[in-house]
C-alpha positions as MATLAB code, in Angstrom:
seq = 'MVDVDLSQPPFSLLDDEGRDLVRRGVDLAYYDSDEVLLDAGQPGEYVYLIHKGEVAELDTSEPSATARIGHYTAGDLFGAISILNGKSRYRFKAEQECLCYLMPRDLFERLCERYPAFSEFFRQRLSDKTRLMTERRAEGGVSMAGFMLARIAECMRPPLLVEADTSIATAVRTLSDSRADSLLVCQASRLGMVTKTDLLNALVIDGRDQQDPVTEIAHFSLVSARPDQYLFEALVNMTRHEVARVVVLEGSRAVGVVELTDVLSYFSSRSYVVSLQVEQADSLDELAAASARTPELVKALMMQGVKLRFAMDLLAALNGRIMNKAWGFKIDASKQHQSCLMVMGSEGRGEQILKTDQDNGLILADDADWPDCNEEMSEFTETLVALGYPRCPGNIMVSNPEWVGRVKDWRKRITRWIDRRDGESLMKLAIILDAHAVGGNTALLDEVRDALFKACAGNELLLTYFARAALQFSTPLSLFGSLKKLQHGIDIKKGGIFPIVHGVRTMALERGIRATSTLERLDALVADGRLEASFAEDLGEALSLFTELRLKQQLEHLDGINAERDPNRVVVQQLSSLERDLLREALHIVKDFKQRLTQRFHLEY';
ca = [
      11.724   40.317  -15.177;
       9.563   37.463  -17.078;
       6.493   36.210  -15.034;
       6.936   32.440  -14.483;
       5.014   30.399  -11.679;
       7.776   28.725  -10.142;
       5.213   27.458   -7.031;
       5.932   23.506   -8.305;
       9.331   21.304   -7.589;
      11.839   21.762   -7.937;
      11.417   25.844   -7.706;
       9.616   25.091   -4.914;
      12.765   23.846   -3.216;
      14.626   27.402   -4.191;
      14.152   30.541   -1.436;
      13.038   34.099   -2.447;
      16.491   35.008   -3.764;
      16.869   31.976   -5.802;
      13.401   32.301   -7.028;
      13.784   36.115   -8.072;
      17.583   34.666  -10.126;
      15.747   32.340  -12.159;
      13.158   35.327  -12.684;
      15.435   37.727  -13.807;
      17.688   34.841  -15.890;
      15.119   33.188  -17.984;
      14.318   34.038  -21.450;
      11.344   33.124  -23.204;
      11.646   31.579  -26.925;
       9.217   30.680  -29.384;
       9.712   27.282  -31.412;
       7.719   25.966  -34.854;
       6.085   22.622  -35.002;
       8.583   19.894  -35.271;
      11.251   21.844  -34.685;
      14.226   20.375  -32.500;
      14.633   21.831  -29.101;
      17.813   19.673  -27.620;
      19.238   16.969  -29.875;
      20.305   13.559  -28.872;
      24.159   13.949  -28.113;
      24.197   17.447  -28.291;
      25.445   19.490  -25.100;
      22.848   20.863  -22.494;
      22.912   24.312  -22.609;
      19.662   25.217  -21.159;
      16.910   24.228  -19.051;
      13.679   24.177  -20.914;
      10.247   24.855  -18.960;
       7.676   24.846  -21.048;
       4.782   27.731  -21.213;
       2.780   26.445  -24.072;
       2.353   23.729  -26.689;
       3.489   20.268  -26.305;
       7.285   18.577  -26.653;
       7.808   14.870  -27.439;
      10.754   12.850  -26.010;
      12.613   10.222  -28.420;
      14.543    7.795  -28.377;
      16.539    7.906  -31.969;
      18.271    4.550  -31.215;
      14.710    3.044  -31.552;
      12.315    2.454  -34.343;
      10.258    5.478  -35.123;
       7.016    3.597  -33.684;
       7.990    3.121  -30.483;
      10.798    5.671  -30.435;
       8.499    8.060  -28.382;
       9.070    7.716  -24.807;
       7.878   10.825  -23.266;
       5.318   14.023  -23.782;
       5.881   17.308  -22.087;
       3.386   19.952  -22.038;
       2.564   23.501  -20.190;
       4.327   23.414  -16.979;
       6.768   20.777  -17.363;
      10.680   21.041  -17.384;
      13.640   18.960  -19.326;
      16.759   19.545  -20.447;
      18.608   19.777  -16.731;
      19.579   16.041  -16.945;
      21.678   16.600  -20.202;
      23.202   19.502  -18.133;
      24.499   17.430  -15.875;
      25.038   14.310  -17.676;
      27.153   16.550  -20.322;
      25.194   15.908  -23.385;
      21.471   14.736  -23.798;
      20.506   10.706  -24.536;
      17.153   11.562  -26.549;
      16.085   14.059  -28.707;
      12.977   16.768  -27.832;
      11.007   17.979  -30.819;
       7.980   20.174  -30.845;
       4.639   18.444  -31.311;
       3.267   21.871  -32.339;
       4.296   25.745  -31.796;
       5.847   26.188  -28.215;
       6.763   29.115  -25.814;
       9.309   27.651  -23.268;
      11.263   29.690  -20.823;
      15.145   28.894  -21.018;
      17.210   28.620  -18.283;
      21.017   29.297  -19.324;
      23.252   26.748  -18.136;
      25.648   28.689  -16.020;
      22.431   29.885  -14.027;
      21.582   26.410  -13.500;
      24.580   25.371  -12.845;
      24.790   28.323   -9.923;
      21.255   27.282   -8.358;
      22.621   23.950   -7.987;
      25.768   24.815   -6.238;
      23.668   27.268   -3.551;
      20.283   24.719   -2.986;
      21.372   21.032   -2.218;
      17.930   20.534   -2.114;
      17.523   21.659   -6.056;
      20.166   20.031   -7.115;
      19.672   16.696   -5.459;
      16.001   17.107   -6.882;
      17.585   15.997  -10.444;
      19.467   13.116   -9.055;
      16.880   11.451   -7.039;
      15.083    8.410   -7.417;
      11.577    7.893   -8.028;
      11.302    6.967   -3.952;
      12.349   10.313   -2.949;
      10.123   12.511   -5.383;
       7.024   10.603   -4.532;
       7.794   12.051   -0.806;
       7.752   15.551   -2.370;
       4.105   14.720   -3.756;
       3.337   12.953   -0.108;
       4.029   16.311    1.638;
       2.626   18.502   -1.025;
      -0.664   16.495   -0.562;
      -0.406   17.192    3.133;
       0.013   21.048    2.698;
      -3.480   22.784    3.709;
      -4.102   19.877    5.647;
      -3.411   19.421    9.525;
       0.262   19.176   10.413;
       1.578   15.819    9.367;
       3.628   15.868   12.543;
       0.712   15.001   14.902;
       0.403   11.745   13.101;
       2.904   11.065   10.798;
       6.007   11.681   12.667;
       4.448   10.979   16.030;
       7.010    8.440   17.673;
       5.798    5.607   20.129;
       8.198    7.255   22.572;
       5.968   10.431   22.710;
       3.208    8.202   23.817;
       4.108    5.368   25.959;
       4.174    4.930   29.934;
       6.883    3.680   32.338;
       6.434   -0.219   32.380;
       5.499   -1.661   35.728;
       7.241   -4.108   36.379;
       7.468   -7.166   38.894;
       8.530  -10.745   39.449;
       6.668  -14.058   38.661;
       6.714  -15.119   42.656;
       4.699  -11.660   43.149;
       1.121  -12.632   44.260;
      -2.249  -11.699   43.048;
      -2.784   -8.950   45.813;
       0.061   -7.239   45.644;
      -0.048   -7.026   41.974;
      -3.367   -5.114   43.217;
      -2.067   -2.976   45.144;
       0.589   -2.175   43.176;
      -1.782   -1.227   40.648;
      -3.949    0.665   42.412;
      -0.852    2.653   43.653;
       0.168    3.749   40.506;
      -3.051    4.319   38.739;
      -2.069    1.819   35.722;
      -4.248   -0.519   33.533;
      -1.441   -3.584   33.182;
       1.421   -4.786   34.204;
       4.811   -6.489   33.200;
       5.345   -9.840   34.641;
       9.348  -11.003   34.523;
       9.980  -15.066   34.424;
      13.567  -15.778   33.940;
      14.199  -14.162   30.114;
      10.476  -13.782   28.829;
       8.178  -11.221   29.555;
       4.431  -11.769   30.146;
       1.634   -9.303   30.766;
      -1.453   -8.531   33.336;
      -4.470   -6.174   33.092;
      -6.866   -5.164   35.703;
      -9.309   -6.902   33.746;
      -7.169  -10.158   34.520;
      -7.201   -9.626   38.293;
     -10.680   -9.449   38.662;
     -11.393  -12.700   36.478;
      -8.810  -14.314   38.596;
     -10.308  -13.177   42.047;
     -13.923  -12.951   41.183;
     -14.680  -15.384   38.488;
     -11.940  -18.133   38.362;
     -12.177  -18.131   42.734;
      -8.113  -17.884   42.941;
      -6.327  -17.460   45.812;
      -5.124  -13.603   46.836;
      -1.491  -15.210   47.390;
      -1.257  -17.272   43.870;
       2.067  -16.558   41.784;
       0.694  -13.496   39.166;
       2.728  -15.492   36.666;
      -0.664  -17.874   36.442;
      -2.551  -15.498   34.885;
      -0.420  -14.074   32.935;
      -0.137  -13.692   28.914;
       3.091  -14.176   27.557;
       2.193  -14.011   23.952;
       2.859  -10.052   23.780;
       2.711   -7.716   20.772;
       6.220   -5.151   21.088;
       7.279   -2.402   18.961;
      10.618   -0.199   19.420;
      10.642    3.193   21.201;
      11.573    4.775   17.528;
       8.365    3.255   15.109;
       5.810    5.530   13.903;
       3.042    5.773   16.709;
       0.558    4.669   13.921;
       2.723    1.468   13.445;
       1.431    0.724   16.747;
      -2.291    1.500   16.195;
      -2.413   -0.833   13.486;
      -0.350   -3.543   15.520;
      -3.363   -3.181   17.590;
      -6.285   -3.660   14.912;
      -4.122   -6.750   13.544;
      -3.671   -8.319   16.427;
      -6.749   -7.415   18.294;
      -4.888   -6.007   21.261;
      -5.220   -2.721   22.976;
      -1.700   -2.747   24.477;
       1.584   -2.839   22.762;
       5.148   -3.292   24.697;
       7.766   -0.998   23.991;
      11.296   -2.730   23.682;
      15.107   -1.596   23.398;
      16.745   -4.817   22.798;
      15.079   -7.106   25.280;
      14.315   -4.829   28.069;
      11.332   -3.496   28.253;
      11.031    0.644   28.276;
       7.426    1.334   27.951;
       3.884    0.543   27.043;
       1.701    1.934   24.732;
      -2.149    1.560   25.448;
      -5.081    2.208   22.733;
      -6.498    4.171   24.870;
      -3.355    6.631   24.645;
      -2.780    6.120   21.157;
      -6.558    7.308   20.592;
      -6.753    9.987   22.341;
      -3.626   11.402   20.657;
      -5.421   11.301   17.523;
      -8.559   12.522   19.337;
      -9.119   15.624   17.159;
      -8.678   12.974   13.875;
     -10.758   10.044   12.223;
      -8.976    7.567   13.582;
     -11.219    6.571   16.423;
     -12.763    4.328   13.688;
     -10.609    1.791   14.796;
     -12.237    2.116   18.232;
     -15.888    2.228   17.053;
     -15.050   -1.218   15.313;
     -13.829   -2.870   18.652;
     -17.106   -1.580   20.818;
     -19.443   -2.793   18.038;
     -21.850   -5.700   19.901;
     -23.689   -5.368   16.754;
     -24.162   -6.073   13.455;
     -25.866   -2.697   13.080;
     -23.082   -0.809   15.195;
     -20.560   -2.388   12.998;
     -22.396   -1.099    9.892;
     -21.709    2.211   11.162;
     -18.194    2.002   12.220;
     -17.922    0.297    9.024;
     -19.334    3.035    7.004;
     -17.025    5.504    8.418;
     -13.896    3.900    6.794;
     -13.846    6.703    3.548;
     -13.952    9.467    6.168;
     -10.584    7.962    7.939;
      -8.921    7.482    4.183;
      -9.892   10.922    3.377;
      -7.997   12.298    6.708;
      -5.296   10.135    5.972;
      -4.974   11.426    2.471;
      -5.353   15.108    3.773;
      -2.765   14.687    6.291;
      -0.011   13.141    3.844;
       0.294    9.589    5.677;
       2.504    7.538    3.572;
      -0.043    4.912    1.425;
       1.750    2.180    2.680;
       1.006    2.502    6.168;
      -2.877    3.517    4.802;
      -3.131    0.105    3.441;
      -1.426   -1.365    6.242;
      -4.159    0.199    8.348;
      -7.289   -0.122    6.331;
      -6.320   -3.881    5.779;
      -6.249   -4.141    9.379;
      -9.885   -2.491    9.886;
     -11.428   -4.366    7.216;
      -9.936   -7.614    8.374;
     -11.318   -6.617   11.886;
     -14.379   -5.760   10.644;
     -14.906   -9.146    8.468;
     -13.796  -11.109   11.584;
     -16.451   -9.484   14.062;
     -18.956  -10.089   11.264;
     -18.264  -13.975   11.189;
     -18.383  -13.831   14.649;
     -21.637  -12.561   15.004;
     -23.199  -14.481   12.398;
     -21.621  -18.177   12.934;
     -21.769  -20.331   15.593;
     -18.334  -20.540   17.360;
     -18.406  -24.347   16.971;
     -18.351  -24.014   13.109;
     -15.940  -20.980   13.311;
     -13.494  -23.795   14.304;
     -14.258  -26.132   11.229;
     -14.022  -23.370    8.904;
     -11.572  -20.488    7.325;
     -13.098  -17.163    6.043;
     -10.557  -15.595    3.511;
     -10.157  -12.786    1.572;
      -8.212  -12.401   -1.356;
      -7.117  -10.378   -4.454;
      -6.099   -6.522   -2.857;
      -8.057   -7.022    0.218;
      -6.300  -10.336    0.266;
      -2.885   -8.663   -0.646;
      -3.673   -5.666    1.890;
      -3.716   -3.349   -1.121;
      -7.232   -2.072   -0.663;
      -8.023    0.902    0.547;
     -12.109    1.875   -0.418;
     -13.964   -0.779   -0.189;
     -14.887   -2.260   -3.824;
     -15.822   -5.863   -4.174;
     -16.019   -8.888   -2.285;
     -13.203  -11.115   -2.533;
     -13.652  -13.896   -0.573;
     -13.908  -17.511    0.014;
     -14.357  -20.794    2.621;
     -12.264  -23.757    3.824;
     -13.715  -26.303    5.642;
     -11.860  -29.092    7.705;
     -12.428  -32.546    5.666;
     -14.407  -33.686    8.990;
     -16.067  -30.607    9.113;
     -20.277  -31.217    9.852;
     -22.186  -27.749    8.391;
     -24.931  -29.717    6.452;
     -26.815  -25.747    6.151;
     -23.096  -24.003    4.837;
     -24.740  -22.765    2.024;
     -27.500  -21.246    2.783;
     -25.227  -19.429    6.070;
     -22.973  -18.646    3.653;
     -25.881  -16.545    1.224;
     -26.699  -14.644    3.956;
     -22.923  -13.768    5.646;
     -22.615  -12.177    2.011;
     -25.344  -10.186    2.476;
     -24.328   -9.121    5.820;
     -21.023   -7.953    3.823;
     -23.005   -6.260    1.186;
     -25.148   -4.413    4.639;
     -21.286   -3.293    5.868;
     -20.572   -1.828    2.719;
     -18.858   -4.853    0.566;
     -19.926   -4.964   -2.787;
     -21.071   -8.131   -4.400;
     -18.047   -9.230   -6.636;
     -19.072   -9.264  -10.442;
     -17.124  -12.595  -10.894;
     -19.299  -14.181   -8.445;
     -15.928  -14.896   -6.533;
     -17.455  -15.024   -2.858;
     -18.807  -17.416   -0.154;
     -22.177  -17.910   -1.532;
     -20.819  -19.682   -4.533;
     -20.286  -23.055   -4.072;
     -17.276  -22.975   -6.356;
     -15.661  -20.799   -3.674;
     -16.320  -23.158   -0.482;
     -14.883  -26.534   -0.016;
     -12.684  -29.020    2.397;
      -9.416  -28.584    2.273;
      -9.531  -31.929   -0.128;
     -11.514  -29.791   -2.549;
      -9.316  -27.211   -2.824;
      -6.440  -29.331   -3.159;
      -7.785  -31.026   -6.086;
      -9.151  -27.742   -7.529;
      -5.656  -26.408   -7.457;
      -4.159  -29.210   -8.617;
      -6.827  -29.355  -11.742;
      -6.182  -25.396  -12.308;
      -2.380  -26.366  -12.894;
      -3.510  -29.060  -15.403;
      -5.109  -26.921  -17.582;
      -2.965  -23.416  -17.469;
      -5.901  -21.610  -19.419;
      -7.186  -18.398  -18.526;
      -9.773  -18.972  -16.250;
      -7.785  -21.782  -14.498;
      -4.645  -19.386  -14.026;
      -6.728  -16.036  -12.933;
      -8.002  -18.513  -10.240;
      -5.092  -19.741   -8.961;
      -3.523  -16.065   -8.748;
      -6.800  -15.539   -6.443;
      -6.072  -18.247   -4.404;
      -2.598  -17.167   -3.996;
      -3.340  -13.558   -2.585;
      -5.708  -15.512    0.208;
      -5.090  -14.154    3.656;
      -7.369  -15.312    6.353;
      -9.700  -12.983    8.571;
     -12.166  -15.711   10.366;
     -12.260  -19.083   12.036;
      -9.254  -21.697   11.952;
      -6.496  -20.294    9.958;
      -4.704  -23.339    9.935;
      -6.875  -24.614    7.452;
      -5.741  -22.365    4.938;
      -2.171  -22.847    5.793;
      -2.908  -26.709    4.969;
      -4.252  -25.196    1.466;
      -0.996  -22.492    0.763;
       1.477  -25.537    1.673;
      -0.654  -28.091   -0.947;
      -0.145  -25.268   -3.665;
       2.920  -24.580   -3.278;
       4.297  -28.047   -3.278;
       2.286  -28.139   -6.380;
       3.731  -25.520   -8.525;
       7.399  -26.035   -7.197;
       9.772  -26.624  -10.101;
       6.705  -26.229  -12.414;
       8.746  -24.132  -14.880;
       6.055  -24.622  -17.950;
       3.172  -23.099  -15.238;
       5.438  -20.392  -14.283;
       5.641  -19.087  -17.863;
       1.739  -19.538  -18.715;
       0.958  -17.795  -15.391;
       3.999  -14.607  -15.732;
       2.476  -13.966  -19.504;
      -0.430  -12.312  -18.050;
       1.714   -9.362  -16.835;
       2.346   -8.857  -19.832;
      -1.239   -8.554  -21.347;
      -2.310   -4.841  -21.105;
       0.799   -2.435  -22.617;
       2.190   -0.029  -20.900;
       0.228    3.494  -21.828;
       3.467    5.582  -22.493;
       2.656    5.979  -25.925;
      -1.110    7.241  -25.049;
       0.388   10.443  -23.282;
       1.118   11.739  -26.976;
      -2.651   11.203  -28.400;
      -4.741   13.685  -27.831;
      -8.020   11.613  -28.980;
      -6.828    9.436  -25.744;
      -5.914   11.999  -23.265;
      -9.821   12.893  -23.209;
     -10.629    8.963  -21.600;
      -7.712    8.880  -19.635;
      -5.089    5.840  -19.229;
      -6.071    2.854  -17.611;
      -3.933    3.096  -14.539;
      -5.198   -0.391  -12.718;
      -4.301   -2.145  -16.204;
      -1.165   -0.081  -17.729;
       0.598    0.127  -13.832;
      -0.820   -1.332  -11.175;
      -1.697   -5.395  -12.304;
       1.724   -5.862  -13.957;
       3.841   -5.374  -11.204;
       1.246   -7.295   -8.708;
       1.334  -10.204  -11.006;
       4.769  -10.114  -11.996;
       5.862  -10.155   -8.473;
       3.300  -12.171   -7.277;
       4.395  -14.981  -10.270;
       8.096  -14.264   -8.950;
       7.089  -14.916   -5.208;
       5.327  -18.232   -6.654;
       8.427  -19.372   -8.072;
      10.313  -18.991   -4.846;
       8.151  -20.113   -2.674;
       7.256  -16.929   -0.855;
       4.220  -17.020    1.306;
       3.785  -13.388    1.964;
       0.698  -12.129    0.336;
       1.292   -8.319    0.056;
       3.326   -7.117   -3.218;
       5.625   -4.931   -0.815;
       6.499   -7.908    1.496;
       6.919  -10.066   -1.392;
       9.247   -7.097   -2.932;
      11.216   -7.370    0.665;
      11.129  -10.951    0.228;
      12.351  -11.050   -3.270;
      15.541   -8.694   -2.542;
      16.367  -11.226    0.493;
      15.878  -13.556   -1.663;
      18.588  -12.269   -4.377;
      16.158  -12.157   -6.982;
      16.128   -8.088   -7.246;
      18.318   -5.534   -6.528;
      16.974   -3.375   -3.624;
      16.940   -0.151   -5.326;
      15.067   -1.786   -8.387;
      12.357   -3.355   -5.647;
      12.207   -0.128   -3.852;
      11.065    1.988   -7.138;
       8.767   -1.110   -8.081;
       7.003   -0.246   -4.217;
       7.274    3.462   -5.118;
       5.543    2.683   -8.630;
       3.027    0.976   -7.341;
       1.970    3.577   -4.700;
       1.911    6.466   -7.228;
      -0.185    4.136   -8.744;
      -2.580    3.121   -6.485;
      -2.418    6.986   -4.615;
      -3.537    8.195   -8.366;
      -6.532    5.864   -8.473;
      -7.738    6.754   -4.898;
      -7.809   10.046   -5.737;
     -10.168    9.234   -8.676;
     -12.362    6.977   -6.592;
     -12.557    9.805   -3.745;
     -13.724   12.179   -6.239;
     -16.114    9.429   -7.819;
     -17.473    8.836   -3.800;
     -18.173   12.648   -3.720;
     -19.645   12.818   -7.217;
     -17.085   14.578   -9.350;
     -16.440   13.128  -12.404;
     -18.880   10.491  -11.252;
     -19.596    9.473  -15.025;
     -15.708    8.990  -15.551;
     -14.258    5.360  -14.632;
     -11.748    6.089  -11.615;
      -9.386    3.637  -12.989;
      -8.650    6.068  -15.631;
      -6.433    9.172  -15.213;
      -6.596   12.149  -17.534;
      -2.913   13.217  -17.655;
      -3.820   16.601  -18.429;
      -5.058   16.975  -15.039;
      -2.454   16.240  -13.214;
       0.330   18.806  -11.869;
       3.480   18.733  -13.580;
       5.342   17.006  -10.549;
       2.639   14.157  -10.871;
       3.195   14.106  -14.935;
       6.676   13.556  -14.256;
       6.341   10.668  -11.615;
       3.765    8.676  -13.799;
       6.100    8.980  -16.566;
       9.434    7.607  -14.859;
       6.734    5.063  -12.593;
       5.723    3.728  -16.467;
       9.312    3.598  -17.369;
       9.562    1.216  -14.556;
       7.174   -0.921  -14.592;
       8.598   -1.229  -18.687;
      11.623   -2.564  -17.473;
      10.108   -4.646  -15.149;
       7.872   -6.213  -18.080;
      11.321   -6.665  -19.881;
      12.920   -8.330  -16.964;
       9.732  -10.689  -16.645;
       9.917  -11.536  -20.277;
      13.665  -12.616  -20.377;
      13.372  -14.740  -17.038;
      10.052  -16.798  -17.923;
      10.821  -16.702  -21.623;
       7.598  -15.063  -22.683;
       9.355  -13.902  -26.363;
       8.531  -17.079  -27.135;
];
């Protein structure tokens, strides 16, 4: 029996009996340097699992300079697709002396027939395989069931419903008898909510009569959810909309209420009380203490196996609340109404997980009266530094007057950037496209964005110049085979993240899509018919994979591990075989996307 490590996917999808079959059925074979293990067009007879050495995957239809499309090292597997398809599409050649375990075709087919999950692994798309990596990440941490898999139905309270003509006095008695904190008011076809605090304020502060109808103090702008949604999504929505309750609906019927205290109690053994600490902060010092806990929250989310999209949503909402509260502490209310604080870049897209650089700007109303604005913005930048948001090396901050201006100033800037079309102008245009309001009068940002999309509409020349940046950095597939460069790693931000983010941003600009998140833009492009749903899903999963690999490096950097290495650089030989497989596939998706952009925006000229 051969002693081979079968702890990684897809062999981890077999039971003990299946793994014994593999150990008994495989042989160990030696291949010399430059020897072809499997040639293009050759029928697949074996699945190869590399024990030692390196193997190159070559597309024989391409010139030799660009033929290399993959690189396999110890622990990697290839040849299964050749068996499933009947023949190999590519050539696999040893780059140095190799030892490989060979699994015969009949054994592989027997395993596929007996173990559907094993068989499905080789037919899965990127989105399915990344789920495996998420599940493996959760192993050894707390159970995913307590967080990732918890549904709203598990934590909601029964709804307490009253009619619109119910008196305030009756509402108070109803709440007291039920020991609830809120009730729902039914008025015709809409629902409102009244809390204990609303009732107390109505009677004591506003001096209302006890017989007044409760509908007069109800709030009708409610945040809702479905009972089958993740409880985590309810927490994200509460943080984003600054509410403490979510109404649970089945169709138009209220079936429950989820309260923030219940959600935080459900997660009390974890780090999610950061949200509550942010809400309860009454000073900048308290806010800074809560903000300092966000890396702890990120680590907990990753250990739990939380899907990265959910983690990004929560952190984006949480960072938005931190900045919003800081804005409220530092800026007078009268000035808040005549201004809009916006975040841009990855923060604006909701794709910043750990705090990196500030990217923010300020929009003032055209009639704003704020003579000491520059001084206050310089102070606000320092406030954000104290909250853990470092200065932007490119000086894209409210302390820089170039990123502060009235609505009419922003319109002029946008027109100038569009007319110039040079590298700096196009970069600034990309930055403002991702802008998201976090404080003040959000309608001011809407005015600027309206002007931006109107100025860009139908401008094919601008789109061609704008799209070209997506091809600025080469896709680092060839680096996999270069031992000289392996020790430095590949730049996952330039080679993977940026081409997707900017390419999708360009397509969104072309179609006038207002969403700022890359994943939301992908959804909108699918709805608009500009991308197939399957390809958009693969792009989203590739982006999540790159972000997760980068985040892993950033967290290690925070812990003092590999502190000298650029967190954007991923050293391929330090990845698991599953991670290498996913990274290789994700980079091919990037390569395909760049070819599509080239054709659509005529970038070949």
